[in-house]
LUMLUM-824639 format. One line per 3 residues: their letters; for each residue x negated, y negated, z negated of C-alpha. Coordinates in Angstrom, 3 decimals, decimal comma, m for minus. Layout:
% residues N
A	X/Y/Z ~ ... $
This chain:
% residues 72
MSD	17,448/m3,269/9,400 ~ 15,019/m6,092/10,658 ~ 12,415/m5,141/13,455 $
EVG	9,390/m5,960/11,226 ~ 10,799/m3,478/8,490 ~ 11,459/m0,827/11,211 $
EFR	7,995/m1,349/12,564 ~ 6,396/m1,004/8,969 ~ 8,268/2,116/8,546 $
RSE	6,915/3,662/11,562 ~ 3,511/2,356/11,263 ~ 0,635/4,253/9,496 $
VLV	m0,925/2,016/6,791 ~ m3,983/2,204/4,533 ~ m3,421/1,844/0,814 $
PVV	m6,531/1,592/m1,853 ~ m6,610/4,422/m4,290 ~ m8,515/4,567/m7,478 $
EGS	m8,627/7,790/m9,672 ~ m5,632/9,209/m7,619 ~ m3,417/6,160/m8,169 $
LVS	m2,312/3,543/m5,458 ~ m3,881/m0,013/m6,381 ~ m1,307/m2,568/m7,634 $
AAG	m1,014/m5,730/m9,391 ~ 1,720/m7,157/m11,667 ~ 2,454/m10,773/m12,659 $
GVR	6,256/m11,189/m12,682 ~ 6,390/m9,296/m9,507 ~ 4,636/m5,944/m9,074 $
WLF	2,453/m5,998/m5,639 ~ 1,341/m2,939/m4,006 ~ m1,913/m3,564/m1,801 $
VCT	m1,147/m2,049/1,666 ~ m3,427/m2,905/4,732 ~ m2,697/m2,509/8,441 $
DDA	m6,214/m1,963/9,786 ~ m9,396/m0,680/8,574 ~ m11,471/m3,864/8,206 $
APA	m9,177/m5,201/5,451 ~ m9,430/m2,231/3,146 ~ m13,116/m2,121/3,531 $
RFA	m13,445/m5,679/2,594 ~ m10,962/m4,944/m0,364 ~ m13,149/m1,985/m1,355 $
AAR	m16,371/m3,832/m1,113 ~ m14,996/m6,686/m3,171 ~ m13,721/m4,444/m5,979 $
GEA	m16,337/m1,612/m5,776 ~ m13,625/0,931/m4,764 ~ m13,931/2,915/m1,548 $
ERV	m11,249/5,399/m1,337 ~ m8,294/4,577/0,648 ~ m5,278/6,919/2,204 $
AVY	m3,328/6,655/5,296 ~ 0,411/6,908/4,803 ~ 3,509/5,706/6,806 $
GAR	5,221/2,767/5,516 ~ 8,577/4,837/5,350 ~ 6,906/7,112/2,631 $
LLD	6,007/3,959/0,671 ~ 9,525/2,499/1,087 ~ 11,262/5,670/0,251 $
RVV	9,167/7,356/m2,285 ~ 6,851/4,959/m4,055 ~ 8,724/1,645/m4,257 $
PPV	12,103/3,015/m5,709 ~ 10,498/4,444/m8,850 ~ 8,465/1,157/m9,631 $
TAL	11,704/m1,137/m9,166 ~ 13,488/0,981/m11,610 ~ 10,931/m0,020/m14,418 $
């Protein structure tokens, strides 16, 4: 495992949430919006009118969220 992936797994990141769902986008590749500091999600929320965000560890995203999405 690369150092960057290991660092991401150990880091707490912020994920925008709308109506209980993580914000993502698709266009050939599915994107999950993840921020590493509070300034970026605040700008994202202001631009899109969405204010809720949750803090999770990168490992949880990689182990629990990404596999079901990639199986689609």
